[in-house]
Backbone as CSV, one residue per row, in Angstrom:
resi,resn,N_x,N_y,N_z,CA_x,CA_y,CA_z,C_x,C_y,C_z
1,UNK,17.912,-1.532,10.865,16.464,-1.339,10.722,15.918,-2.463,9.840
2,UNK,14.836,-3.033,10.299,14.191,-4.081,9.506,12.684,-3.898,9.558
3,UNK,12.065,-3.997,8.404,10.610,-3.926,8.284,10.154,-5.174,7.539
4,UNK,9.253,-5.923,8.139,8.797,-7.170,7.526,7.282,-7.148,7.412
5,UNK,6.818,-7.056,6.173,5.384,-7.054,5.923,4.873,-8.492,5.809
6,UNK,3.608,-8.659,6.140,2.968,-9.966,5.988,1.469,-9.772,5.825
7,UNK,0.806,-10.846,5.417,-0.646,-10.814,5.319,-1.187,-10.776,3.906
8,UNK,-0.347,-10.516,2.946,-0.821,-10.457,1.574,-1.168,-11.836,1.038
9,UNK,-2.202,-11.881,0.230,-2.616,-13.152,-0.380,-3.638,-12.869,-1.469
10,UNK,-4.132,-13.903,-2.098,-5.181,-13.789,-3.104,-6.539,-13.714,-2.419
11,UNK,-7.305,-12.696,-2.762,-8.657,-12.531,-2.239,-9.590,-12.199,-3.392
12,UNK,-10.875,-12.367,-3.141,-11.869,-12.023,-4.146,-12.309,-10.574,-3.965
13,UNK,-12.796,-9.953,-5.016,-13.325,-8.583,-4.885,-14.388,-8.524,-3.792
14,UNK,-14.315,-7.466,-3.006,-15.271,-7.286,-1.921,-14.809,-7.824,-0.584
15,UNK,-13.788,-8.645,-0.587,-13.301,-9.214,0.664,-12.415,-8.224,1.412
16,UNK,-12.095,-8.608,2.644,-11.238,-7.788,3.503,-9.922,-8.506,3.763
17,UNK,-8.922,-7.722,4.155,-7.607,-8.283,4.427,-6.877,-7.332,5.361
18,UNK,-6.077,-7.886,6.263,-5.255,-7.049,7.128,-3.783,-7.356,6.887
19,UNK,-3.056,-6.320,6.591,-1.605,-6.423,6.437,-0.931,-5.996,7.738
20,UNK,0.208,-6.598,8.001,1.004,-6.251,9.170,2.417,-5.908,8.743
21,UNK,3.057,-5.067,9.537,4.463,-4.736,9.304,5.155,-4.719,10.657
22,UNK,6.049,-5.660,10.839,6.813,-5.763,12.085,8.121,-5.009,11.924
23,UNK,8.342,-4.062,12.815,9.531,-3.211,12.742,10.532,-3.558,13.832
24,UNK,11.799,-3.371,13.523,12.844,-3.584,14.513,14.055,-2.743,14.151
25,UNK,14.891,-2.501,15.153,16.144,-1.794,14.913,16.075,-0.289,15.034
26,UNK,14.934,0.233,15.433,14.821,1.674,15.651,13.707,1.919,16.653
27,UNK,13.573,3.169,17.068,12.582,3.532,18.072,11.220,3.677,17.413
28,UNK,10.546,2.565,17.241,9.294,2.525,16.484,8.237,3.461,17.052
29,UNK,8.107,3.494,18.347,7.011,4.260,18.949,7.160,5.756,18.752
30,UNK,8.337,6.211,18.408,8.574,7.641,18.214,8.735,8.030,16.757
31,UNK,8.148,7.247,15.893,8.214,7.562,14.467,6.900,7.276,13.767
32,UNK,6.528,8.163,12.862,5.364,7.895,12.018,5.729,6.832,10.983
33,UNK,4.686,6.239,10.388,4.909,5.188,9.398,4.004,5.407,8.194
34,UNK,4.447,4.913,7.075,3.683,4.986,5.834,3.433,3.590,5.272
35,UNK,2.351,3.502,4.510,2.129,2.354,3.628,2.162,2.886,2.187
36,UNK,2.847,2.150,1.347,2.989,2.491,-0.063,2.720,1.222,-0.868
37,UNK,2.185,1.355,-2.049,1.950,0.168,-2.859,2.440,0.386,-4.280
38,UNK,2.653,-0.734,-4.949,3.047,-0.693,-6.349,2.292,-1.778,-7.101
39,UNK,1.412,-1.346,-7.975,0.659,-2.277,-8.811,1.565,-2.828,-9.908
40,UNK,1.264,-3.993,-10.422,2.089,-4.581,-11.483,2.265,-3.628,-12.661
41,UNK,3.488,-3.361,-13.010,3.769,-2.519,-14.150,3.559,-1.036,-13.937
42,UNK,3.300,-0.633,-12.690,3.034,0.778,-12.417,4.017,1.315,-11.389
43,UNK,3.942,2.605,-11.144,4.834,3.246,-10.195,4.358,3.116,-8.767
44,UNK,5.154,3.659,-7.867,4.802,3.633,-6.462,3.662,4.603,-6.166
45,UNK,2.790,4.193,-5.276,1.654,5.026,-4.875,1.572,5.041,-3.353
46,UNK,1.613,6.222,-2.780,1.433,6.344,-1.330,-0.001,5.971,-0.966
47,UNK,-0.161,5.213,0.114,-1.472,4.718,0.516,-1.961,5.357,1.806
48,UNK,-1.100,5.355,2.810,-1.563,5.801,4.124,-0.388,6.208,4.996
49,UNK,-0.711,6.995,6.009,0.275,7.501,6.967,-0.363,7.463,8.341
50,UNK,0.434,7.069,9.322,-0.046,7.123,10.703,1.009,7.790,11.546
51,UNK,0.550,8.719,12.363,1.441,9.532,13.179,1.823,8.788,14.462
52,UNK,2.691,9.393,15.222,3.077,8.855,16.518,1.851,8.760,17.402
53,UNK,1.706,7.646,18.079,0.604,7.475,18.998,-0.765,7.495,18.346
54,UNK,-0.815,7.239,17.048,-2.087,7.230,16.297,-2.798,8.578,16.399
55,UNK,-2.058,9.635,16.605,-2.696,10.942,16.756,-3.382,11.390,15.467
56,UNK,-2.746,11.103,14.348,-3.316,11.456,13.056,-3.064,10.329,12.068
57,UNK,-3.968,10.168,11.139,-3.773,9.219,10.044,-4.356,9.820,8.775
58,UNK,-3.751,9.461,7.672,-4.156,10.031,6.394,-4.185,8.926,5.342
59,UNK,-5.003,9.156,4.332,-5.182,8.154,3.296,-5.253,8.801,1.920
60,UNK,-4.871,8.024,0.928,-5.119,8.408,-0.457,-6.630,8.456,-0.653
61,UNK,-7.106,9.345,-1.500,-8.552,9.528,-1.672,-9.270,8.231,-2.019
62,UNK,-8.661,7.418,-2.861,-9.317,6.191,-3.304,-9.457,5.163,-2.189
63,UNK,-8.706,5.343,-1.097,-8.761,4.383,-0.001,-9.586,4.875,1.187
64,UNK,-9.951,6.144,1.180,-10.700,6.685,2.314,-11.993,5.912,2.514
65,UNK,-12.218,5.510,3.733,-13.416,4.762,4.061,-13.282,3.263,3.864
66,UNK,-12.282,2.836,3.117,-12.086,1.404,2.909,-10.872,0.875,3.678
67,UNK,-9.860,1.708,3.824,-8.633,1.285,4.499,-8.530,1.975,5.854
68,UNK,-7.984,1.257,6.810,-7.746,1.819,8.138,-6.340,1.435,8.586
69,UNK,-5.560,2.431,8.913,-4.207,2.184,9.403,-4.208,2.281,10.925
70,UNK,-3.432,1.436,11.562,-3.323,1.462,13.017,-1.930,0.968,13.405
71,UNK,-1.620,1.107,14.667,-0.319,0.659,15.141,-0.423,0.138,16.558
72,UNK,0.448,-0.796,16.874,0.559,-1.318,18.225,2.018,-1.151,18.616
73,UNK,2.299,-0.119,19.369,3.688,0.165,19.712,4.291,-0.901,20.627
74,UNK,3.470,-1.569,21.393,3.979,-2.639,22.252,4.496,-3.817,21.426
75,UNK,3.958,-3.960,20.223,4.363,-5.054,19.338,5.235,-4.569,18.184
76,UNK,5.567,-3.276,18.180,6.367,-2.701,17.079,5.768,-3.029,15.716
77,UNK,4.463,-2.915,15.647,3.766,-3.338,14.430,2.792,-2.263,13.956
78,UNK,2.759,-2.063,12.670,1.762,-1.193,12.048,0.896,-2.077,11.148
79,UNK,-0.382,-1.758,11.107,-1.350,-2.563,10.374,-2.034,-1.729,9.293
80,UNK,-2.509,-2.413,8.270,-3.365,-1.799,7.274,-4.551,-2.726,7.064
81,UNK,-5.684,-2.313,7.600,-6.916,-3.075,7.425,-7.587,-2.601,6.149
82,UNK,-7.840,-3.513,5.234,-8.411,-3.154,3.943,-9.753,-3.858,3.780
83,UNK,-10.759,-3.097,3.429,-12.094,-3.649,3.231,-12.561,-3.363,1.807
84,UNK,-13.588,-4.097,1.401,-14.187,-3.898,0.067,-13.111,-3.820,-1.018
85,UNK,-12.236,-4.786,-1.002,-11.109,-4.759,-1.925,-11.580,-4.830,-3.375
86,UNK,-10.859,-4.095,-4.202,-11.165,-4.013,-5.629,-9.980,-4.526,-6.422
87,UNK,-10.235,-4.912,-7.669,-9.142,-5.416,-8.504,-8.004,-4.390,-8.596
88,UNK,-8.385,-3.118,-8.542,-7.388,-2.053,-8.639,-6.479,-1.975,-7.408
89,UNK,-6.837,-2.686,-6.353,-5.998,-2.718,-5.155,-4.883,-3.760,-5.262
90,UNK,-4.897,-4.531,-6.323,-3.835,-5.508,-6.531,-2.494,-4.809,-6.625
91,UNK,-1.576,-5.181,-5.736,-0.273,-4.508,-5.677,0.598,-5.179,-4.630
92,UNK,1.865,-4.835,-4.666,2.754,-5.156,-3.560,2.717,-3.989,-2.597
93,UNK,2.459,-4.277,-1.341,2.321,-3.247,-0.315,3.575,-3.220,0.551
94,UNK,4.086,-2.007,0.746,5.302,-1.803,1.520,5.021,-0.907,2.723
95,UNK,5.638,-1.215,3.846,5.656,-0.234,4.926,6.987,0.492,4.861
96,UNK,6.925,1.772,5.204,8.070,2.654,5.031,8.169,3.575,6.237
97,UNK,9.373,3.822,6.685,9.535,4.714,7.821,9.212,6.164,7.445
98,UNK,9.042,6.965,8.458,8.642,8.366,8.282,9.581,9.132,7.357
99,UNK,10.868,8.853,7.468,11.846,9.588,6.666,12.005,9.028,5.258
100,UNK,11.293,7.965,4.975,11.376,7.268,3.686,12.724,6.593,3.476
101,UNK,13.489,6.478,4.535,14.822,5.897,4.391,14.811,4.379,4.384
102,UNK,13.812,3.790,5.048,13.790,2.332,5.189,12.465,1.757,4.707
103,UNK,12.587,0.697,3.902,11.434,0.035,3.296,11.493,-1.457,3.603
104,UNK,10.325,-2.053,3.740,10.273,-3.499,3.826,10.359,-4.114,2.434
105,UNK,10.309,-5.438,2.375,10.369,-6.130,1.089,9.009,-6.249,0.416
106,UNK,7.973,-5.909,1.154,6.652,-5.900,0.558,5.899,-7.203,0.723
107,UNK,4.572,-7.085,0.624,3.701,-8.263,0.649,2.681,-8.093,-0.475
108,UNK,2.465,-9.149,-1.240,1.636,-9.066,-2.437,0.176,-9.334,-2.116
109,UNK,-0.650,-8.397,-2.533,-2.100,-8.550,-2.443,-2.650,-8.676,-3.861
110,UNK,-3.362,-9.753,-4.100,-3.975,-9.958,-5.401,-5.479,-10.064,-5.217
111,UNK,-6.197,-9.183,-5.900,-7.657,-9.183,-5.817,-8.185,-9.664,-7.161
112,UNK,-8.764,-10.838,-7.143,-9.222,-11.441,-8.386,-10.314,-12.457,-8.104
113,UNK,-11.249,-12.523,-9.041,-12.297,-13.535,-8.920,-11.812,-14.877,-9.466
């Protein structure tokens, strides 16, 4: 199993960014996926969840309305579209399988003026 996140970079407050996670080595289309983040010096924080076939998606309260999770099963990829980014969104973002058994190496998002 391999999960490779990408898309993280330095952005200014208020900007948007889309993260991607390319999955391989398992039946991606038949598994839900999570996004988790870790801010510098802080613990892990669950961000979002997307069900099989995009049937359901869930978000942490602070991200509702700003973040949108989606998936493209043909590309074995899950996305996290982030809008109106705030300094508090600065973190390393990880995609994680439904069972929490497999994690990517993360992609760093820095929100700073």
